[in-house]
C-alpha positions in Angstrom: 4.4 -1.9 17.2 3.3 0.3 14.5 3.1 -1.4 10.6 3.4 1.7 7.8 2.1 -0.9 5.2 2.4 1.8 2.2 5.2 4.2 2.8 7.5 5.9 -0.2 10.5 6.6 2.0 12.5 6.5 -1.0 10.8 9.8 -2.3 12.8 13.0 -3.1 10.9 14.6 -0.4 13.5 12.9 2.1 16.5 13.3 -0.2 18.3 15.9 2.6 17.3 14.1 5.6 16.3 10.5 5.3 18.1 9.2 8.1 16.4 11.6 10.3 13.1 10.7 9.1 13.6 7.1 9.3 15.0 8.0 13.0 11.6 9.5 14.0 10.0 6.7 12.5 11.5 4.5 14.9 11.2 6.6 17.7 7.7 6.6 17.3 7.7 3.2 17.4 7.4 2.1 13.5 8.6 -1.4 13.6 8.1 -2.5 9.9 7.6 -0.5 6.6 7.0 -1.9 3.3 8.3 0.9 0.7 6.6 -0.2 -3.0 7.9 1.0 -6.4 6.3 2.8 -8.6 8.4 1.9 -11.7 12.0 0.1 -12.2 14.0 3.0 -10.8 12.3 3.4 -8.0 11.7 -0.9 -7.4 15.0 -0.5 -7.6 15.6 2.0 -4.9 13.0 1.0 -2.2 15.1 -2.3 -2.6 17.9 -0.5 -1.7 16.7 1.0 1.4 15.2 -2.5 2.3 19.0 -3.6 2.3 19.7 -1.1 4.7 17.1 -1.2 6.9 15.9 -4.1 8.6 12.5 -2.7 9.1 12.1 -2.1 5.7 10.6 -4.0 3.2 10.2 -3.5 -0.8 7.4 -3.9 -3.0 7.9 -4.1 -6.9 5.8 -2.8 -9.5 4.7 -0.4 -12.0 2.2 2.5 -11.0 -0.3 3.0 -13.5 0.2 6.2 -13.8 3.9 5.1 -15.2 2.1 2.3 -17.6 2.8 4.1 -20.6 6.8 3.2 -19.8 6.3 -0.2 -19.2 8.3 -2.3 -21.2 8.9 -6.6 -21.3 13.1 -5.8 -20.1 11.1 -4.1 -17.4 8.6 -6.9 -16.2 11.5 -9.3 -16.7 13.5 -7.3 -14.1 10.4 -7.3 -11.7 10.3 -11.2 -11.9 13.6 -11.2 -11.2 13.7 -9.3 -7.8 10.8 -11.1 -6.7 12.5 -14.6 -7.2 15.8 -13.7 -5.6 15.5 -11.0 -3.5 14.3 -11.7 -0.2 13.3 -8.6 1.1 10.6 -8.0 -2.4 7.4 -9.2 -0.6 4.8 -8.2 -2.9 4.3 -6.7 -6.6 2.9 -3.0 -6.3 2.2 -0.1 -6.4 0.0 -1.4 -9.0 -3.6 -0.9 -10.7 -6.1 1.7 -12.1 -6.2 5.1 -12.0 -9.0 7.5 -13.8 -8.5 10.5 -12.6 -5.8 12.0 -15.1 -6.7 11.1 -19.1 -3.1 9.8 -19.6 -1.8 6.9 -19.3 -4.9 6.0 -21.8 -7.3 3.5 -20.3 -6.3 0.2 -22.1 -2.3 0.9 -21.6 -3.3 1.1 -17.5 -5.3 -2.1 -18.0 -3.1 -3.9 -20.2 -0.1 -3.1 -17.6 -2.3 -4.0 -14.6 -3.3 -7.6 -16.2 0.3 -8.6 -16.6 1.3 -7.4 -13.3 -1.9 -9.5 -11.8 -1.1 -12.8 -13.9 2.6 -12.7 -12.6 1.1 -12.2 -9.0 -1.0 -15.2 -9.6 1.6 -17.0 -11.0 4.3 -16.1 -8.1 1.9 -16.4 -5.7 3.0 -13.3 -4.3 0.5 -10.4 -2.8 -0.6 -7.1 -4.7 -0.8 -3.9 -3.4 -3.7 -2.1 -5.6 -3.8 1.5 -6.6 -7.8 2.2 -7.5 -8.0 5.7 -8.4 -12.0 6.2 -9.9 -11.4 2.8 -11.5 -13.2 0.4 -9.0 -15.3 -1.5 -11.8 -12.7 -2.5 -13.8 -9.9 -3.0 -10.9 -12.4 -5.7 -9.5 -13.0 -7.3 -12.8 -9.9 -7.6 -13.5 -8.9 -9.3 -10.5 -11.8 -11.6 -11.3 -10.9 -12.7 -14.4 -7.1 -12.7 -13.9 -6.0 -12.9 -10.4 -8.2 -15.9 -9.0 -6.4 -16.9 -5.9 -4.5 -13.5 -5.2 -4.8 -11.5 -1.8 -3.3 -8.3 -1.7 -4.3 -4.5 -0.1 -6.1 -2.1 -1.7 -3.9 1.0 -0.6 -5.6 4.4 0.4 -9.1 2.5 0.2 -11.6 5.1 -1.2 -14.5 2.5 -2.3 -18.0 1.6 -0.5 -19.0 -0.5 2.6 -20.3 -2.9 0.3 -17.3 -3.2 -2.1 -14.9 -3.8 0.3 -17.2 -6.8 1.9 -16.8 -8.3 -1.7 -12.7 -7.7 -1.6 -12.4 -9.3 1.6 -14.5 -12.3 0.5 -11.8 -12.2 -2.9 -9.0 -12.9 -0.1 -8.1 -8.7 0.1 -7.2 -6.4 2.9 -7.9 -2.7 3.2 -5.1 0.1 3.7 -6.6 2.7 5.5 -4.3 6.6 5.8 -4.4 10.1 7.1 -7.4 10.2 4.7 -9.0 8.3 8.1 -8.5 10.8 10.1 -9.3 13.7 7.9 -12.7 15.7 9.8 -15.1 15.3 6.8 -14.3 11.7 5.7 -17.1 10.9 7.0 -17.9 7.6 4.9 -14.5 6.1 5.2 -15.0 6.5 9.6 -18.1 4.3 8.8 -16.3 1.9 6.6 -13.2 1.2 9.0 -15.6 1.3 12.3 -17.1 -1.6 10.7 -14.8 -4.2 8.9 -13.6 -7.3 10.4 -10.3 -6.5 12.6 -8.4 -9.0 10.4 -8.6 -7.3 7.5 -7.9 -3.7 8.3 -4.0 -2.2 7.7 -2.7 1.5 8.3 -0.4 3.6 6.0 0.6 6.6 5.4 1.3 7.0 2.0 4.0 9.2 2.4 4.8 12.3 1.8 1.5 12.6 0.5 -1.8 12.4 2.5 -0.9 13.9 5.7 -3.4 13.5 8.4 -4.1 16.3 11.1 -2.4 17.9 13.4 0.2 17.9 10.7 -2.0 18.4 7.2 -0.6 20.6 4.6 3.1 19.3 5.5 5.3 16.5 4.3 4.0 13.2 5.9 6.0 10.9 6.8 6.1 6.9 8.7 6.0 8.5 12.3 2.9 9.9 11.6 1.1 6.3 10.8 0.4 7.0 14.5 -2.5 9.2 14.2 -4.4 6.8 11.6 -3.8 3.7 14.7 -5.1 6.3 16.8 -7.8 7.3 14.8 -9.6 3.9 14.0 -9.2 2.7 17.8 -11.7 5.9 18.5 -13.8 4.7 15.6 -13.8 1.2 16.4 -14.5 1.8 20.4 -11.2 0.4 21.6 -7.8 1.6 22.2 -4.8 2.1 20.0 -2.9 -0.3 21.7 -5.0 -2.8 20.4 -5.1 -1.2 17.1 -1.4 -1.7 17.0 -1.1 -4.6 17.6 -4.1 -6.2 15.1 -3.0 -4.1 12.2 0.9 -5.4 13.0 0.0 -8.5 12.7 -2.6 -8.7 9.4 0.3 -6.8 7.7 3.4 -9.6 8.9 0.3 -12.0 8.0 -0.1 -10.5 4.5 3.6 -10.0 3.6 4.5 -13.7 4.9 6.5 -11.8 7.4 5.4 -14.3 10.7 
């Protein structure tokens, strides 16, 4: 079975064919998915999908690009969902994104810190978005997230950083970029990591892997990520599917 640990199946990109997209995922062998929120509204829609599909779980949180919209009421709602909704399994997608100038770095950091503190208090995993912000992301986790666990989704750091994150208790998520022919650094990293800390994902509808590059991504395509990692690690795809399935279940407490 395949576990797509990061898929935005509540995205508007699927408004016209969501049921068909989900059917293709199940047919491809996807047996579990985590749909992360990026704010209050998308967290709510992720929960609604988790209620509809047994195979879907939700995460709730403020994405760094939505940090300026964070409110005390929103944080209270996230906390309520985490405590009361049985299919909410993580805080995410949260973190830092320095690619764009807005929201300001300070706003992003404040919102991230609040959510890291919540994860530590409630003992739930974090799904972390880290784009061009490696140093500050890790520093915040060191300072406010002692004992926290989670996943750095769509991992983009170095091998040295990966080793440090693993020592801190984190998993690393790999998606369509791992399949891109020019992603040599990423391929080298995933080939060298301990197998019990690797997760696979699509981040759909984004980052579509070959052979569908340029088209809308969807959970069914997570199989191409598993196949690529199998080649890179000199094993078979069945082993990678089993390994990443067990890793995802362990992280999100679904065993």
